[in-house]
PLY file of the C-alpha trace (Angstrom):
ply
format ascii 1.0
element vertex 369
property float x
property float y
property float z
element edge 368
property int vertex1
property int vertex2
end_header
126.66 93.44 85.36
123.08 93.58 84.13
122.47 92.60 80.48
122.42 95.26 77.78
118.94 94.02 76.87
117.55 95.56 80.07
114.32 97.34 79.18
114.67 100.89 80.53
112.21 103.77 80.39
113.41 107.30 81.19
110.54 109.66 81.94
111.47 113.27 81.22
113.61 114.79 78.46
114.91 117.76 80.38
118.48 118.07 81.60
118.20 115.21 84.11
116.47 112.79 81.74
118.86 113.43 78.87
121.86 113.04 81.19
120.53 109.68 82.43
119.87 108.52 78.89
123.42 109.52 77.89
124.96 107.73 80.88
122.96 104.57 80.21
123.93 104.59 76.53
127.60 104.87 77.47
127.11 101.92 79.86
125.74 99.77 77.05
121.98 100.08 77.62
119.32 101.30 75.21
116.82 103.39 77.17
113.58 104.74 75.78
112.90 108.39 76.64
109.44 109.94 76.84
108.50 113.55 77.45
105.00 114.94 78.00
105.83 118.32 76.44
106.32 118.96 72.71
109.82 119.08 71.24
109.44 122.80 70.60
109.29 123.57 74.36
112.94 124.42 75.04
113.85 125.93 78.42
114.52 129.64 78.69
116.80 131.69 80.92
120.31 130.63 81.85
122.13 128.24 84.14
125.29 128.34 86.24
127.32 125.13 86.43
129.81 124.82 89.31
133.03 122.83 88.99
131.53 119.50 90.03
129.06 119.79 87.13
132.00 120.00 84.73
133.51 116.87 86.29
130.23 114.98 85.90
129.94 116.15 82.29
133.44 114.73 81.78
132.08 111.39 82.97
129.31 111.72 80.40
131.82 112.51 77.66
130.34 115.98 77.23
132.80 118.36 78.88
134.32 119.45 75.57
130.92 120.00 73.95
129.75 122.22 76.80
133.10 124.03 77.00
132.24 125.67 73.66
129.14 127.24 75.23
128.64 130.23 77.48
131.34 131.89 79.58
133.78 130.68 82.23
133.20 132.33 85.62
136.37 132.68 87.69
135.15 134.68 90.65
132.06 135.33 92.73
131.64 138.75 94.32
129.10 139.44 97.05
127.97 143.05 97.52
125.48 144.75 99.77
122.46 146.42 98.17
124.37 149.70 97.80
127.07 147.93 95.78
129.76 147.89 98.47
132.00 144.83 98.63
131.21 142.16 101.22
133.46 139.29 100.14
134.59 137.30 97.13
135.24 133.66 96.29
138.01 132.56 93.93
136.20 129.84 91.98
139.34 128.76 90.14
140.97 128.01 93.47
137.88 126.41 94.99
137.37 124.01 92.08
141.05 123.54 91.15
141.53 120.11 89.60
137.77 119.55 89.46
136.42 121.67 86.59
135.58 125.12 85.33
132.52 127.04 86.47
130.38 128.16 83.55
127.28 130.23 82.85
125.35 129.48 79.67
121.84 129.46 78.20
119.88 126.51 79.56
118.58 125.71 76.07
122.16 125.40 74.76
122.97 122.88 77.50
119.87 120.87 76.67
120.73 120.88 72.97
124.23 119.59 73.74
122.70 116.72 75.70
120.22 116.00 72.92
122.98 115.93 70.32
124.81 113.26 72.33
121.97 110.75 71.96
121.37 108.55 68.94
117.87 107.49 69.91
114.56 109.18 69.28
112.61 110.82 72.08
108.87 110.31 72.19
107.53 113.78 72.81
103.95 114.59 73.84
103.88 111.22 75.61
102.71 111.40 79.21
103.02 108.58 81.72
99.55 107.86 83.11
100.07 104.79 85.30
102.74 102.46 86.70
101.88 98.95 87.84
104.63 97.08 89.69
104.55 93.39 88.81
105.38 90.42 91.02
108.21 89.43 88.65
110.06 92.69 89.40
109.12 94.45 86.16
106.76 97.42 85.71
103.88 97.98 83.32
103.80 101.58 82.12
100.56 102.95 80.71
100.84 106.10 78.62
98.37 108.88 77.98
97.28 107.41 74.67
96.32 104.15 76.40
99.29 102.11 75.18
101.03 99.81 77.65
104.64 98.62 77.69
106.69 96.58 80.17
110.07 97.64 81.53
112.73 96.28 83.86
113.57 99.79 85.09
111.60 103.05 85.09
113.66 106.18 85.79
111.73 109.24 86.94
113.71 112.22 85.68
110.63 114.40 85.43
111.42 117.19 87.85
109.93 118.68 90.98
106.38 117.80 89.95
107.37 114.22 89.10
104.61 111.95 87.82
106.79 108.93 88.57
107.16 109.99 92.19
103.39 110.15 92.55
102.50 107.09 90.48
105.07 104.87 92.21
103.96 106.13 95.65
107.43 107.45 96.47
106.31 110.76 97.92
103.89 113.62 97.76
104.18 117.01 96.09
107.20 119.27 96.47
107.12 121.52 99.54
107.04 125.29 98.90
109.85 127.17 100.65
108.29 130.64 100.43
110.59 132.07 97.79
109.75 133.82 94.51
112.45 133.53 91.84
112.94 135.77 88.79
115.12 134.79 85.82
116.03 136.63 82.64
118.52 136.58 79.76
119.69 140.15 79.30
121.20 141.59 76.13
122.59 145.09 75.88
123.31 145.35 79.59
126.50 146.64 81.22
129.80 144.80 80.70
130.09 142.27 83.53
132.90 139.74 83.63
132.18 137.90 86.89
129.41 136.47 89.02
127.96 139.30 91.14
125.43 138.86 93.94
123.85 141.87 95.63
122.28 140.97 98.98
119.37 142.98 100.31
116.98 142.38 103.16
115.68 138.83 102.49
116.40 139.26 98.78
119.22 138.69 96.30
120.06 140.06 92.84
122.58 137.93 90.92
124.01 138.57 87.48
126.75 136.82 85.48
128.10 136.75 81.89
127.16 133.84 79.64
128.78 134.74 76.32
127.93 136.80 73.23
127.30 139.91 75.33
124.45 138.25 77.23
123.92 138.24 80.98
122.03 135.74 83.09
119.97 137.48 85.74
118.64 135.60 88.76
116.83 137.33 91.63
114.68 136.20 94.52
112.53 137.52 97.33
110.21 136.00 99.96
106.70 135.19 98.80
104.06 132.55 98.26
102.48 133.75 95.01
103.82 134.94 91.68
103.23 138.64 90.88
100.91 139.56 88.03
103.62 141.82 86.55
106.98 140.07 87.13
109.07 142.72 85.36
107.36 145.51 87.25
107.86 143.71 90.55
111.52 142.99 89.77
112.13 146.69 89.18
110.15 147.64 92.27
112.16 145.36 94.58
115.63 145.91 93.13
115.39 149.31 91.43
116.87 151.05 94.48
119.96 148.84 94.59
123.34 150.27 93.65
125.41 149.49 90.56
125.23 147.34 88.53
121.53 146.63 89.27
119.94 149.77 87.70
121.75 149.38 84.36
120.94 145.66 84.24
117.27 146.31 85.01
117.09 148.93 82.26
118.08 146.23 79.75
115.63 143.58 80.96
112.85 142.86 78.45
111.31 139.58 79.59
111.23 137.85 82.98
110.37 134.31 84.00
108.93 133.92 87.49
108.55 130.78 89.60
107.84 129.71 93.15
110.64 127.66 94.67
110.01 124.34 96.38
112.04 121.39 97.61
111.73 117.61 97.58
112.85 115.44 100.49
111.50 111.89 100.57
112.25 108.74 102.57
113.11 106.47 99.65
114.01 107.09 96.02
112.92 103.74 94.60
110.10 101.25 94.80
110.39 98.04 92.87
111.96 98.89 89.50
110.96 102.59 89.65
113.66 105.06 90.72
113.97 108.85 90.88
116.87 111.06 89.82
117.55 114.79 89.90
114.88 117.17 91.15
112.29 114.39 91.21
114.25 112.89 94.14
115.98 115.81 95.87
115.05 119.27 94.60
116.24 122.31 96.53
115.99 126.05 96.10
118.53 127.23 93.48
120.75 129.09 95.94
123.83 126.85 95.49
123.27 126.31 91.74
123.69 122.56 92.24
120.51 121.24 90.58
122.05 120.29 87.23
125.29 119.10 88.84
123.38 116.75 91.14
121.39 115.40 88.17
124.58 114.77 86.17
126.15 113.00 89.14
122.99 110.93 89.65
123.15 109.83 86.01
126.80 108.75 86.23
126.32 106.89 89.53
123.12 105.12 88.42
124.84 103.81 85.29
127.83 102.66 87.35
125.52 100.93 89.83
123.74 99.04 87.06
127.04 97.86 85.63
128.29 96.76 89.05
125.16 94.86 90.13
123.57 91.53 89.41
119.98 92.75 89.75
117.96 95.95 89.45
117.09 96.06 93.19
120.78 95.74 94.09
121.68 98.49 91.62
119.07 100.87 93.02
120.29 100.25 96.57
123.86 101.00 95.47
122.77 104.15 93.67
120.79 105.59 96.56
123.35 104.72 99.23
126.04 106.57 97.27
123.95 109.59 96.39
121.95 110.31 99.55
124.74 111.75 101.73
125.81 114.12 98.96
122.35 115.37 98.06
121.54 115.76 101.77
124.64 117.92 102.12
123.39 120.14 99.28
119.93 120.41 100.85
121.36 121.29 104.27
123.85 123.83 102.92
121.13 125.37 100.75
118.92 125.80 103.79
121.87 127.27 105.70
122.50 129.86 103.02
118.82 130.66 102.62
118.53 131.23 106.37
121.09 134.01 106.12
118.38 135.95 104.23
116.54 136.34 107.55
119.55 137.94 109.24
119.42 141.72 109.13
122.12 143.37 107.00
123.42 145.13 110.12
124.44 141.71 111.50
125.01 139.80 108.26
127.25 142.23 106.39
130.05 142.52 108.99
130.08 138.72 109.24
130.45 138.33 105.49
133.15 140.99 105.31
135.16 139.08 107.89
134.43 135.45 107.03
132.32 135.33 103.88
134.92 133.60 101.71
135.35 130.78 104.25
131.59 130.47 104.80
130.73 130.18 101.11
133.66 127.88 100.32
132.52 125.59 103.14
129.16 125.12 101.39
130.95 123.24 98.59
133.59 121.39 100.64
132.09 117.92 100.25
131.34 118.48 96.57
134.98 119.08 95.65
135.54 115.35 96.19
134.29 112.94 93.50
130.75 111.59 93.67
0 1
1 2
2 3
3 4
4 5
5 6
6 7
7 8
8 9
9 10
10 11
11 12
12 13
13 14
14 15
15 16
16 17
17 18
18 19
19 20
20 21
21 22
22 23
23 24
24 25
25 26
26 27
27 28
28 29
29 30
30 31
31 32
32 33
33 34
34 35
35 36
36 37
37 38
38 39
39 40
40 41
41 42
42 43
43 44
44 45
45 46
46 47
47 48
48 49
49 50
50 51
51 52
52 53
53 54
54 55
55 56
56 57
57 58
58 59
59 60
60 61
61 62
62 63
63 64
64 65
65 66
66 67
67 68
68 69
69 70
70 71
71 72
72 73
73 74
74 75
75 76
76 77
77 78
78 79
79 80
80 81
81 82
82 83
83 84
84 85
85 86
86 87
87 88
88 89
89 90
90 91
91 92
92 93
93 94
94 95
95 96
96 97
97 98
98 99
99 100
100 101
101 102
102 103
103 104
104 105
105 106
106 107
107 108
108 109
109 110
110 111
111 112
112 113
113 114
114 115
115 116
116 117
117 118
118 119
119 120
120 121
121 122
122 123
123 124
124 125
125 126
126 127
127 128
128 129
129 130
130 131
131 132
132 133
133 134
134 135
135 136
136 137
137 138
138 139
139 140
140 141
141 142
142 143
143 144
144 145
145 146
146 147
147 148
148 149
149 150
150 151
151 152
152 153
153 154
154 155
155 156
156 157
157 158
158 159
159 160
160 161
161 162
162 163
163 164
164 165
165 166
166 167
167 168
168 169
169 170
170 171
171 172
172 173
173 174
174 175
175 176
176 177
177 178
178 179
179 180
180 181
181 182
182 183
183 184
184 185
185 186
186 187
187 188
188 189
189 190
190 191
191 192
192 193
193 194
194 195
195 196
196 197
197 198
198 199
199 200
200 201
201 202
202 203
203 204
204 205
205 206
206 207
207 208
208 209
209 210
210 211
211 212
212 213
213 214
214 215
215 216
216 217
217 218
218 219
219 220
220 221
221 222
222 223
223 224
224 225
225 226
226 227
227 228
228 229
229 230
230 231
231 232
232 233
233 234
234 235
235 236
236 237
237 238
238 239
239 240
240 241
241 242
242 243
243 244
244 245
245 246
246 247
247 248
248 249
249 250
250 251
251 252
252 253
253 254
254 255
255 256
256 257
257 258
258 259
259 260
260 261
261 262
262 263
263 264
264 265
265 266
266 267
267 268
268 269
269 270
270 271
271 272
272 273
273 274
274 275
275 276
276 277
277 278
278 279
279 280
280 281
281 282
282 283
283 284
284 285
285 286
286 287
287 288
288 289
289 290
290 291
291 292
292 293
293 294
294 295
295 296
296 297
297 298
298 299
299 300
300 301
301 302
302 303
303 304
304 305
305 306
306 307
307 308
308 309
309 310
310 311
311 312
312 313
313 314
314 315
315 316
316 317
317 318
318 319
319 320
320 321
321 322
322 323
323 324
324 325
325 326
326 327
327 328
328 329
329 330
330 331
331 332
332 333
333 334
334 335
335 336
336 337
337 338
338 339
339 340
340 341
341 342
342 343
343 344
344 345
345 346
346 347
347 348
348 349
349 350
350 351
351 352
352 353
353 354
354 355
355 356
356 357
357 358
358 359
359 360
360 361
361 362
362 363
363 364
364 365
365 366
366 367
367 368
């Protein structure tokens, strides 16, 4: 076991960074957390957490805190763009013994993680440089010119990770040609389950997340964000059947983003290591981004406690996590490729075998990390 005096820097105070900081605190370490954005910049939109996310939150001692937030989702229904049933997935059965599936505001999840920490976060503090030393430590230079030395630097700073670039672990995320729209909808129709409407190379997904709010996620092919996201959302999905029109009527504000993915040869160099989207981002199709970050946090802390050196711990961490995150990347690509299949071929397949196909995407993830 490494000493509790290990000097650890966590870069990023989003969901991944806060989860890592929580896991390290539980393991007896005292990480410093820096974030380049101000504290007032809370994430918008919502998030869907599958059952393995609940299990990882249990490992972080946070399952009960998060259980008070959002809404449990028991079933996924897949419809064609007219609103006719294609298939459904019983999430309670799929994740039986693992954890509940839940939809909630992303900001509420982040606040629950923040509340679990007893250390201050240095906001508006960007990492400008990492120098790997011959003694195995790393000198971190911050945007204000200050320099500090650490035994471990954890890059939890997302798809556009500064740590990934500064530690020469990989280049920029690769665009996948997908435009994503997200919105929190109040005053929409009563919806009690996760509903996905599948069009031609597009999807419209809506789910309840408590207090009469809905989380709307939609995507279409594209390489640039539209100037009028709300107008484009209504243009693409306005002709869909129920419940899309009533949901769209209630939409006030839309966030838009271009999806990309991260796949790199190695997650660590010297004492610098990547977790979450910084190491293995995918498109959001399987809703596994937060779950993978939570699992990363738990496994990294376990690896540190089980190892006699930082290099050994980082090897343990990556060897345990790579097969699982590769599974998520491959299954995400599989599901995204179905967007290119015409509805005339896709819809009969889903009506006959959709439940088995979609359950298979999570088969490996039902087992512990």
